[in-house]
C-alpha positions, 0 to 999 in steps of 0.5 A: 524506461523499460516496461511500465511503471509497475515494472520494478515492483513486478520484479521485488514481488518474487523476492517478498517471500523467503523459500520457506513462505515467509514474508521478509521485511526489506523485500515487502517494503521495497515493493511498497516503496516501488509504488511511490513513483506511481502515486507521484504521478496522481499529483496532489490528489494522493499527496496524503496518501503518499506522504502516509505510506511514506512515513510507514515504511520509514517506520518499518524500515528504521526499526528492521535497520536497528537489528536486520537479523532480528527483524528479517521476518515481517511479522517479527516486529509485530510479534514483539509489540504484541508480547510488550504490549505496545502494538497499539500505539500510535507509533508502532510498527504494528501501527505502521504495518496495519496503515500501510496495508490499508493504504495499499489495499486501497491503491490495488483496489484503485488500480483494479477499477481503472482496469475493470471501468474503463468508462470511469473518470480517475475521480471516481475511480479513486473514490469508489476504492476509497469507499471500499477500503480506507473510508471505514477506518477514518475518521470525519476530518481524514475522510473529509480531507481526502474526498476534497483531495479526490477532486484533484485527480489527474485526467485518467488518459494523461495518466495512463500514458504517463505510467504506460513507459514501454510495456503493456500497462493493463496487463502489468496492472493486473499482473500487480493486483494479482500478485500483490494482493495475497501478501496484503491479504496475509498481513490482514489475517497476522494483524487480525490474529493479534486483534489488530486489524479492526483498529480505527484512526484516532 
């Protein structure tokens, strides 16, 4: 493999916005998809997160594919659902985007922890990023199953060796966190502007 596991996502991030600065649906979802193989390397610890992210990508992608011209812009789906008053439904694309963004927040926080706390065990890095991001949105059941799963986190060194490939993994993690975070922040701003950013898990 050329470069680290982050190489495809880093390449993809360059194409997420149009020249006019509009967030594009397909490229954004593609970057999220490129993160799935990295999550896979966590094994059982991330099975929940992976299926959650995968499900939300599929939901948004199906909507996009139903009319690629209409939904070129990621936020056109949100706008449409807000106008139709269906955005708060559990199967809405707005809800899908909200949880996809939150899951990505968690991963960015986790990757940052791995970078900034070289002495932490993987389970500590996972738990810390969970409490900073997803925890406040999860109900008790989701929270408990998540805490259980974190105990299955892989050995940190083994994990880093697996995702390293032939590149500089620390530099790529840094680049990913720095370039992807602003896109997630923009999602939050748009969701907040339509009153959706504070929605909790049912």
